[in-house]
C-alpha positions as CSV (number, residue, x, y, z in Angstrom):
1,M,199.5,230.4,62.5
2,D,198.3,230.6,66.3
3,D,194.6,230.1,67.1
4,E,193.3,233.7,67.5
5,E,195.4,234.8,64.4
6,A,193.1,231.5,62.9
7,L,189.9,232.9,64.1
8,G,190.6,236.0,63.1
9,E,191.3,235.5,59.2
10,E,188.2,233.2,59.5
11,L,185.9,235.8,61.0
12,D,187.4,238.0,58.0
13,A,186.5,235.5,55.4
14,V,182.6,234.8,56.6
15,L,182.3,238.7,57.1
16,S,183.3,239.2,53.3
17,R,180.5,236.7,52.0
18,V,177.9,238.2,54.1
19,R,178.6,241.9,53.1
20,E,178.6,240.7,49.3
21,R,175.3,239.3,50.1
22,V,173.6,242.3,52.4
23,L,175.3,245.4,51.0
24,P,172.8,246.7,48.0
25,E,173.9,246.3,44.9
26,P,174.7,250.0,43.3
27,E,171.4,249.2,40.6
28,E,169.5,248.3,44.1
29,R,170.8,251.9,45.2
30,E,170.3,254.0,42.4
31,R,166.7,252.3,41.8
32,L,165.9,253.5,45.7
33,K,167.3,257.2,45.1
34,T,165.7,257.7,42.2
35,A,162.2,256.6,43.8
36,S,163.3,258.8,46.8
37,A,164.1,261.8,44.6
38,A,160.8,261.6,42.6
39,L,158.6,261.1,45.8
40,T,160.0,264.1,47.4
41,E,159.1,265.8,44.2
42,R,155.5,265.4,44.6
43,T,155.5,265.7,48.2
44,R,157.0,269.1,47.6
45,E,154.1,270.0,45.1
46,A,151.4,268.7,47.3
47,I,152.9,271.2,50.3
48,A,153.1,274.2,47.7
49,D,148.9,273.2,47.5
50,L,148.7,273.8,51.5
51,S,147.9,277.4,53.1
52,V,150.8,276.6,55.4
53,D,154.8,276.3,55.2
54,A,156.4,273.2,55.7
55,D,159.4,271.0,54.1
56,V,159.9,267.2,53.4
57,V,163.0,264.8,54.8
58,Q,164.1,261.5,53.6
59,V,164.9,260.0,57.2
60,G,165.6,256.4,58.3
61,S,168.3,254.0,57.0
62,T,167.5,254.5,53.6
63,A,168.3,257.6,53.7
64,R,171.6,257.2,55.2
65,G,172.7,253.9,53.6
66,T,172.2,251.7,56.2
67,W,169.8,249.3,55.0
68,V,170.6,245.3,54.3
69,A,169.8,244.2,50.6
70,G,166.1,243.8,50.1
71,D,164.4,245.8,52.4
72,R,162.2,248.2,50.6
73,D,161.4,251.5,52.9
74,I,161.7,254.7,52.0
75,D,160.5,257.2,55.1
76,L,159.8,260.8,54.4
77,F,158.6,263.2,57.0
78,V,156.6,266.2,56.5
79,R,157.7,269.0,58.7
80,F,155.3,271.5,59.8
81,D,155.6,274.4,61.9
82,A,156.2,274.3,65.2
83,D,153.4,276.1,66.6
84,L,150.9,274.2,64.6
85,D,148.3,272.3,66.4
86,R,147.7,268.8,66.5
87,A,144.4,268.6,64.4
88,E,145.6,270.8,61.9
89,L,149.4,268.7,61.6
90,E,146.8,265.7,61.0
91,Q,144.8,267.2,58.6
92,Y,147.6,268.7,56.3
93,G,149.7,265.6,57.3
94,L,146.8,263.3,55.9
95,T,146.1,265.5,52.6
96,V,149.6,265.7,51.5
97,G,150.3,261.5,52.3
98,H,147.2,261.0,50.2
99,E,148.3,263.3,47.3
100,V,151.7,261.9,47.0
101,L,150.3,258.1,47.6
102,P,146.3,258.2,46.0
103,D,146.2,254.5,46.7
104,G,148.0,254.3,49.9
105,H,146.1,253.6,53.5
106,E,145.7,255.1,56.9
107,E,148.1,253.9,60.0
108,Y,148.6,255.4,63.4
109,A,151.4,255.4,65.5
110,E,151.7,258.5,68.1
111,H,149.0,260.1,65.0
112,P,147.8,259.0,62.0
113,Y,149.9,259.0,58.9
114,V,149.8,257.4,54.8
115,K,151.5,254.0,54.3
116,G,151.8,253.7,50.7
117,N,153.6,251.4,47.6
118,Y,155.8,253.3,44.9
119,D,157.8,251.7,42.7
120,G,158.2,248.6,44.7
121,F,159.1,250.7,47.9
122,D,157.2,250.6,51.0
123,V,156.7,254.5,51.6
124,D,155.9,255.7,55.0
125,L,154.9,259.7,55.0
126,V,154.4,260.9,58.4
127,P,153.7,264.4,59.1
128,C,155.8,266.1,62.3
129,H,156.9,269.5,63.9
130,D,160.2,271.3,63.1
131,V,161.3,272.1,66.4
132,E,164.3,273.6,67.8
133,T,165.6,270.1,69.3
134,A,164.9,267.3,69.8
135,G,164.0,268.5,73.6
136,D,161.0,270.9,72.5
137,L,159.2,267.7,70.5
138,V,155.6,267.8,70.3
139,S,155.5,264.5,69.8
140,A,157.7,261.3,69.8
141,V,158.0,261.3,65.7
142,D,159.5,264.9,66.1
143,R,162.7,263.8,67.1
144,T,163.4,261.6,63.9
145,P,164.6,264.3,61.8
146,F,167.4,265.0,64.5
147,H,168.4,261.2,64.5
148,D,168.9,261.4,60.8
149,A,171.0,264.4,61.3
150,Y,173.3,263.3,64.1
151,L,174.2,260.1,62.2
152,S,174.4,261.2,58.8
153,A,177.0,263.7,60.2
154,R,179.4,260.7,61.8
155,L,179.3,257.7,59.4
156,D,181.5,257.0,56.6
157,D,180.7,254.4,54.1
158,D,182.9,252.3,56.0
159,L,180.9,252.7,59.2
160,A,177.6,251.8,57.6
161,A,178.7,249.3,55.7
162,D,179.3,247.7,59.1
163,V,175.9,248.7,60.4
164,V,174.2,246.9,57.8
165,L,176.6,244.1,58.8
166,A,175.0,244.8,62.8
167,K,171.3,245.0,61.4
168,A,171.9,241.6,59.7
169,F,173.4,239.9,62.4
170,L,170.6,240.9,64.7
171,K,167.9,240.0,62.3
172,G,169.8,236.2,61.9
173,I,169.6,235.7,65.6
174,G,166.2,237.2,66.1
175,A,166.8,240.5,67.9
176,Y,166.0,243.2,65.2
177,G,162.9,245.1,65.8
178,S,162.0,247.7,68.6
179,D,158.0,246.8,68.1
180,L,156.3,245.8,71.3
181,R,156.3,242.1,70.2
182,T,160.1,241.8,69.1
183,E,161.2,243.9,72.3
184,G,164.5,244.2,70.1
185,F,166.8,246.2,68.5
186,S,165.9,249.3,66.8
187,G,167.9,250.2,63.7
188,Y,169.1,253.7,65.6
189,L,170.8,252.0,68.6
190,T,172.2,249.6,66.2
191,E,173.7,252.5,64.4
192,L,174.4,254.5,68.1
193,L,176.1,251.2,68.8
194,V,177.7,251.0,66.0
195,L,179.2,254.2,65.9
196,E,180.0,254.3,69.7
197,L,182.3,251.4,69.1
198,G,183.6,252.1,66.0
199,G,182.2,249.3,63.7
200,F,180.7,245.9,63.7
201,V,183.7,243.4,65.1
202,P,184.2,245.9,68.0
203,L,180.5,246.0,69.3
204,V,180.4,242.2,69.2
205,E,183.9,241.6,71.3
206,S,182.9,244.6,73.9
207,A,179.0,243.0,74.1
208,R,180.9,239.2,74.8
209,S,181.8,241.4,77.8
210,W,179.4,243.3,79.0
211,H,177.8,242.7,82.2
212,P,174.6,244.5,82.6
213,P,173.5,247.4,83.5
214,V,175.5,248.8,80.8
215,E,175.3,252.1,79.5
216,F,176.9,254.4,76.2
217,D,176.9,258.5,76.7
218,P,177.4,259.3,73.1
219,E,177.6,262.9,74.3
220,G,178.3,262.8,77.4
221,H,175.1,264.7,78.7
222,A,172.8,262.1,80.4
223,E,170.4,264.2,82.4
224,R,168.6,261.4,83.8
225,T,169.4,257.7,85.6
226,F,168.0,254.8,83.8
227,E,167.5,251.1,84.9
228,D,167.5,249.3,81.7
229,P,169.7,246.4,81.4
230,L,170.9,248.9,78.4
231,V,171.6,252.2,78.5
232,V,172.7,254.3,75.2
233,V,171.6,257.5,76.0
234,D,170.3,259.4,73.1
235,P,172.9,262.1,71.4
236,T,170.0,264.6,70.4
237,D,167.4,264.0,73.7
238,P,169.5,263.1,77.0
239,T,166.1,262.4,78.5
240,R,165.5,259.5,76.6
241,N,166.9,255.9,76.5
242,V,167.3,254.4,73.2
243,A,167.5,251.0,74.4
244,A,164.8,251.8,76.8
245,V,162.4,249.0,74.8
246,L,165.1,246.3,74.2
247,S,164.0,243.3,76.6
248,A,166.6,241.4,78.9
249,T,166.0,238.6,76.8
250,N,167.7,239.7,73.6
251,L,170.1,241.5,75.0
252,A,171.5,238.3,76.1
253,R,171.0,236.8,73.2
254,F,172.6,239.3,71.4
255,Q,175.8,238.6,73.9
256,H,175.3,234.6,73.7
257,Y,175.7,235.0,69.3
258,A,178.4,237.5,70.0
259,R,180.6,234.7,71.9
260,E,179.6,232.3,69.4
261,L,180.5,234.4,66.1
262,L,183.6,235.1,67.5
263,A,184.2,231.6,68.7
264,A,183.1,229.9,65.3
265,P,182.8,232.4,62.8
266,S,179.7,231.0,60.7
267,E,177.8,232.7,57.8
268,A,174.3,230.9,59.4
269,L,173.8,233.4,62.1
270,F,173.3,236.1,59.6
271,E,170.3,234.4,58.0
272,P,166.8,234.3,59.4
273,D,165.9,231.0,60.4
274,E,162.1,230.9,59.9
275,P,161.0,227.5,61.6
276,E,158.3,225.3,60.4
277,P,155.5,224.5,62.0
278,L,154.6,222.0,63.9
279,D,151.8,219.7,63.5
280,P,149.3,217.9,65.5
281,G,151.3,215.1,66.2
282,E,154.4,216.7,66.3
283,V,152.7,218.5,69.2
284,R,152.1,214.7,71.0
285,D,155.2,213.5,70.7
286,H,156.7,216.5,72.8
287,L,153.8,216.3,75.2
288,D,155.0,212.3,75.3
289,R,158.5,213.0,76.1
290,R,158.0,215.5,78.2
291,E,155.4,214.3,80.8
292,T,154.0,217.6,81.7
293,T,150.6,219.0,81.2
294,P,150.1,221.9,78.7
295,V,147.2,224.5,79.3
296,A,146.0,226.7,76.8
297,V,143.4,229.6,77.2
298,V,142.5,230.5,73.6
299,F,140.2,233.8,72.9
300,D,139.8,236.2,70.1
301,A,142.2,239.2,70.6
302,P,141.4,242.6,70.7
303,D,141.4,244.3,67.5
304,L,144.7,246.5,68.0
305,V,148.1,247.1,66.2
306,D,150.7,245.0,67.4
307,D,152.6,247.7,69.6
308,Q,148.9,248.0,71.6
309,L,148.3,244.1,71.8
310,W,151.2,243.1,73.0
311,P,152.1,244.5,76.1
312,Q,148.3,243.4,76.9
313,L,148.8,239.6,76.0
314,R,152.3,239.8,78.2
315,R,150.4,241.5,80.8
316,S,147.5,238.7,80.6
317,L,150.1,235.9,80.8
318,D,151.9,237.6,84.0
319,G,149.0,237.2,85.6
320,I,147.3,233.7,85.1
321,V,151.3,232.4,85.0
322,R,150.8,234.1,89.1
323,G,147.0,232.7,90.0
324,L,148.2,228.7,88.3
325,N,151.2,229.5,90.6
326,D,149.3,230.6,93.3
327,H,146.8,227.8,93.4
328,G,149.6,225.3,93.1
329,F,149.6,224.4,89.5
330,D,153.3,224.4,89.2
331,V,154.6,226.5,85.7
332,L,157.2,225.6,84.3
333,R,157.3,227.9,81.3
334,S,154.4,229.9,79.3
335,R,154.4,231.9,76.1
336,A,152.0,234.2,74.8
337,M,151.0,233.8,71.1
338,T,148.9,235.0,68.1
339,D,148.2,233.0,64.8
340,A,148.1,234.0,61.5
341,R,145.0,236.2,60.6
342,I,142.1,233.2,59.4
343,E,139.0,233.1,58.5
344,T,137.0,231.7,61.4
345,E,133.5,230.7,61.2
346,N,132.2,233.3,63.1
347,S,134.2,236.2,62.5
348,A,136.2,237.3,59.4
349,G,139.8,238.3,59.7
350,T,139.4,237.5,63.5
351,T,143.1,237.1,65.0
352,R,143.4,234.0,67.7
353,A,145.3,234.2,71.0
354,A,146.9,231.9,73.2
355,L,147.8,232.2,76.6
356,Y,149.9,229.0,76.6
357,A,151.2,227.1,79.9
358,E,153.4,223.7,80.5
359,L,152.3,223.2,84.5
360,E,154.0,220.0,86.1
361,V,150.9,219.9,88.5
362,T,147.5,219.8,87.2
363,E,145.6,218.4,89.9
364,R,145.8,219.1,94.0
365,P,144.2,217.4,96.8
366,A,141.0,218.5,98.1
367,V,142.5,220.4,101.3
368,E,145.3,223.1,101.5
369,R,147.4,223.8,104.6
370,H,146.8,227.2,105.8
371,E,149.8,228.3,108.6
372,G,148.7,230.7,111.1
373,P,151.4,233.0,113.3
374,P,153.3,231.6,116.2
375,V,151.3,230.6,119.1
376,A,153.9,232.9,121.1
377,V,152.3,236.1,119.4
378,R,149.5,236.8,121.2
379,K,147.6,238.8,119.6
380,H,147.3,237.7,116.0
381,A,147.6,233.9,117.3
382,A,144.8,234.9,118.9
383,S,142.9,236.5,116.0
384,F,143.9,233.4,113.7
385,Y,142.2,230.8,116.6
386,E,139.0,232.9,116.9
387,S,138.6,232.7,113.6
388,Y,138.6,229.0,113.1
389,V,138.0,227.6,116.3
390,D,133.9,228.1,116.1
391,D,134.2,227.0,112.1
392,V,131.6,224.5,111.5
393,D,132.5,223.3,108.0
394,P,132.8,219.9,107.9
395,D,135.8,219.9,105.5
396,T,137.9,222.0,107.6
397,Y,140.8,220.3,110.2
398,G,141.9,222.0,112.9
399,P,143.0,224.4,114.4
400,F,146.2,222.7,115.9
401,I,149.5,223.3,116.2
402,D,151.9,222.1,114.0
403,G,155.4,223.2,116.0
404,D,155.0,226.6,117.3
405,R,151.9,227.4,115.1
406,Y,148.4,227.3,114.8
407,V,147.2,225.4,111.5
408,V,144.4,224.6,109.8
409,E,143.8,222.5,106.9
410,R,141.3,223.5,104.5
411,E,139.4,223.0,101.5
412,R,141.0,223.9,98.4
413,E,139.1,226.0,96.4
414,F,140.1,224.7,93.1
415,H,141.1,220.9,92.7
416,T,141.9,221.0,89.2
417,V,143.7,223.9,86.9
418,R,140.4,223.5,84.5
419,E,138.1,224.4,87.1
420,Y,140.7,227.5,88.3
421,L,140.9,228.7,84.1
422,E,137.3,228.3,83.3
423,S,136.2,229.9,86.6
424,D,135.3,233.4,87.5
425,A,138.9,234.4,89.8
426,A,140.8,233.7,86.8
427,S,139.1,236.6,85.2
428,D,140.1,238.3,88.3
429,V,143.7,238.5,87.4
430,A,145.7,241.4,86.1
431,L,144.7,241.1,82.9
432,G,145.5,243.5,79.8
433,A,142.7,246.2,79.7
434,Q,141.1,245.0,76.4
435,V,141.9,241.8,77.0
436,E,139.3,241.3,80.0
437,S,136.5,241.7,77.9
438,A,137.7,239.0,75.1
439,F,138.7,236.6,78.1
440,D,134.9,236.4,79.0
441,D,134.9,234.1,75.7
442,R,137.3,232.0,76.3
443,D,138.3,228.0,75.6
444,V,140.3,226.1,78.0
445,L,142.7,223.3,76.5
446,V,144.4,221.0,78.9
447,G,146.7,218.0,77.9
448,D,146.7,216.3,74.3
449,A,143.8,219.0,73.5
450,V,146.4,221.8,73.0
451,A,147.6,219.7,69.5
452,T,144.6,221.2,68.1
453,L,146.1,224.2,68.2
454,A,148.8,223.6,65.4
455,P,147.3,224.7,62.2
456,A,147.3,228.0,63.5
457,F,149.9,227.9,66.5
458,G,152.2,225.8,65.2
459,R,155.3,228.3,64.8
460,P,155.0,229.6,67.8
461,L,154.2,226.1,69.1
462,R,157.7,225.0,67.5
463,E,159.4,227.9,68.9
464,F,157.8,226.8,72.8
465,Y,158.9,222.9,72.0
466,E,162.3,223.6,70.3
467,P,164.0,226.6,72.0
468,R,167.1,228.3,71.2
469,P,169.2,230.6,72.5
């Protein structure tokens, strides 16, 4: 037996053991089937009391047999006439939701829906419009039943089992989830890729050699050009890239671990690794070893759902990093972080956010060099020279000529990173709209002081200081 055959057998053995763990047992399937049937009947009864027509359909991975063992989600969509206006759809949808899930609560995606628990299962009861095609949608959720119908017609038992493997693998490597905090692979995207490539192993074998941008068009009817690193044209709506949320980082992470799985098969790649939080002493150990200077801007996060909060935090981090670099405080690496919802002295249940950066430089000279145009560029050179020649500021040197250019050395606006981060200038960068108001009441930590963040931010700090692919 050659090395390739041995690796193939080793991979088969690993996948066989993983299947035993991640594929739901018959008892779990039967319990879910019973709960789904009961919920569907309760929903039909609630619909019958309405003055408008509607029906109910189960969607999602538990409807298609593609859920990972232990996942407890049941998704029911109540479809109303496409002509029903949005306000009425929301009203009727919530009425049905609260009737079916009397202990449930309202959450909001594109419009409100009811979320609750039934017999140990997490249940989402979502209203949508019963449109003729996914291209006719009134709201984004209207396309979900089309996704379910497309996949249900094409996934056989073997492919469904391979979808479960793929989801377990993506969860294990930390790349599963289309929420805007994770920016990973959605369940629908995962199922389309397994279907398109013909199984889990063909998918990882293909992925290890991808050169982004990579495009798949299952129905061959793309109507526009996409610029994302991975493009999977929605077979039910050719104007949409199913992989639009997927970050370049998570695509690269998938490729890295696809290669690792094929080169050295291991069950560990299918097991999520939740890092233990760093304690303050461990944070200081990292700081001593790295000899860099960390800074953190800490504030109360706006009261937003994650899909609204995280884009704002990332935008704010990008703005702060640009500001730090523009002022000469060279950023080595950065990250946005949130803590758990904790009780604070001033505000119960407040989520704290931190924009965290590690710097190579934290103090700059009192003066900075400012170059003008070459002297030969007469008009612009004269304007530069005249703007400084009568400058009476004793801290400005020049203008003088260095090489072929006019140069001045002028007082630097911010001498230390703390001065910058505590100044109004730090608020003038492109912050997220709702972060901006919270940013006014910020704490700035520099150097060893960031170790005090460990009790609330210990897990993201470990991920920062002990990164993996």
